[in-house]
N, C-alpha and C positions, 0 to 999 in steps of 0.2 A: 504493499501500499503506501509505503514511504517513497520506494523507486518511483510508482505512478505519480505521485503527487510532486514530486521533484522533476519529473519528465515534463508534466503539464506546466508547471511553473517556468522552466527553461523555455519552453514554445511561448508561453505567454509573455515573459520577458523578452524574449527576442523580437517578437511581434512589436511590442510597446516602443522598445529602443529604434527600430526600424521607421516606425510612425514619429518618434520625436525628430531623429536625423531629418526625415523629409520636411517636418513642420519648422526647421530651424532653419532650411533652405540650402541650396548647393553651395553657396558659399562656404558653409561650416565644415564641407568634405573636401572642397578644394584648396582651402586656405587655412592652415592650422595656426592662428595667434596664439598668443600666451593664453586669453580667455577660452578660447576653444578648447585648448588642449586641457585645462583646467577642469572644464565641463566634461570632456570625454572621458578623462580618468574618473572623476567623482561618480559619472554615470556607471562605469564599467565595475567599478567598486561596489556600488549600491546594487546593480544586479547580481555580482557572486554572492552578497550578503543575502539578497533575497532567496537565492538557490538554496543555499547550505541552512537557511534556518526556515524550515518548511512549517514549525509550529508558530510563527507568527503569521498574521492575516496579510494577504498579499497587497490590499488595500494600502494598509499602513506602510509598506515598502514601495508602493509606487508612488506615493504622495510626493516625497523628495526629488523624486525623478520628474515628475510634471512639475513641480515647482522650479526646478533647474532649465527647464525647457523654456518655462515662461519668463524667468529671468533672463536669459540668454536672447530670446526674441525682443524683450523689451530694450534690451542695451543695442542690440542691432537696430532698432528702430531709432535709439537715440543717436547713435554715431551716424545714422542716415541724415536725420534733420539737423543734426548741430555739428559743424566742423571741430569745435573745441573739445565737445564729447568725444568726437572721432580721435584726434589726437591723444586725448588722454588714454582711451581705451586701447587703441590698436598701435600707438606710437606714430613717428614718423620716419621716413626714409632719409638715410644719411648718405652723403657723399664721401667715399672714402679714398677714390682716386680722381684726380681732376688733371686732364693734358698731361698725363704719364707722371703726376706728381702725387706721393702719398700724403694724405691729409693726416698727420699724427694726433693732432688733437680730436678730431673726431673717432679716431682709432681708439685712443685713451678713452674717451667719453663712451663709447660702446664696449668696452672693455674686449676689443677686438685685437688678436696679436698678429704679428707677421706670418706665424706657420699657418693659421686660418684663412688669410687671406691668399697666400700664394699656393695653397692646396686648392682653394676653389677656382682660382686663375687656372691651375693646371687642369682641373675637372673640364675647364671651357676650351682648353688645348690652347692657353695662354702662358708663354714660358717667359714673358718680358713685361714688365710693368710697363716699361716705354712705348708698348703697343696698345696700350690701353688709353683712350680718352676719357671714359668716365666708367667709374665701379660704383655702384648704389647699394648699400647694405638695406635690403627693404625692411618692413616690421616684422614679415613672418621668418626674417633670418636668411632669406634666399639673396644672393649677390647677384644683382643684375649688371653685366658688362656689355660697354660699348666700345667696339675696337675703332682704331683710328683708320680713316679710309687712305687708301694708296692710290696715287696716279703716277703712273710710273714708278720712279725711286723716290718720290715727294709724299710725305705723310699729310693729309689732310684732316681737319677737325670732324668728327663724327656730329650727326645730326642728332642734338638733343635740346629740346627746348622745355625748360621750366614752366609748368601753369603759372600764370600770373593771375589768374580768378578761377575760383573752384567755388560752386554752389552759391554765386553770388557774393562771395569774400574775396577782397583784395590780399594776395600772398605778399606782404611787404618784404617779407625774409627773402623770397624770391627776386623780387625787384631789386633790392640791396646786391644780390649776386649780379645779376647783370647790369648795375650800375644805373639804376633809373630810380624814379621817384614815383610816389602813389599820383602826385599832382600830373606829371608827365603821361602815366597810363591813363587818366581820367579824360585829358584834352585829346589824346590820340582817338580814343573811344568816342568821344563826342565829335571829332571830326568825320570819323566813320559812321556817325548816325546812332550809336549806341549811348543815349542819355541817363539809363537806370542801370545802374550794376548790378543791382539785385535781381535781375531778370535774365543776366547771364549766367548759364551754368558752367561752362570753360571758356578759357581764354588762354592763348599763348601765342608769341612772337618769334618768327625764324628770318633772318636776315630783313628786316624791316616789314615783313608780312605779316600781318594779323590774322589768326584764327580765331573766329567767334562763334560758340555754339549757345543758343539761346535756350531757355528752359522749355520743356514740353514741346519743342520742336523738331 
């Protein structure tokens, strides 16, 4: 009887976890940030406890699992609606290499050592840091690498445009990195006919050419 109950609990919990992951969205499966990892570990631990303690009502053991799902969905909604919440919950990408030069300040800030950096570059078939235009440490821990482009024997810069506006919010730190100001951006956008910054979903500039994507268009 105990074996049958354990088997039933296992099947039920398997179904519940599948449903929870589906409700949490595909993002939770494809991108494991710190919060996702914590939720996954807690769900797996709760499932094991529920299977190994058949003497306790399964409803009591499902409650914390459902609560975790609701909490994760609420946090995901907050990060979708608020850039500040998104930065706090998910973190921000960090540029570790720019123009073939390593940013040691960012390396120390992210507690990232040269062995980690070189290993990830080797995994992308890059043996020389000088071949890298940009290396960006994503919030998930993945290293995104932009190689220098070559024309004959001459290196040219890879195309990498920092977002200047995200979800209607001007990215002042990105403007500072390209040597521009908030006022400059607003004037340029007004010249292009964009007067309401809050209606811009995404904006970037490359070679003085603006790309603007309006919300819900």
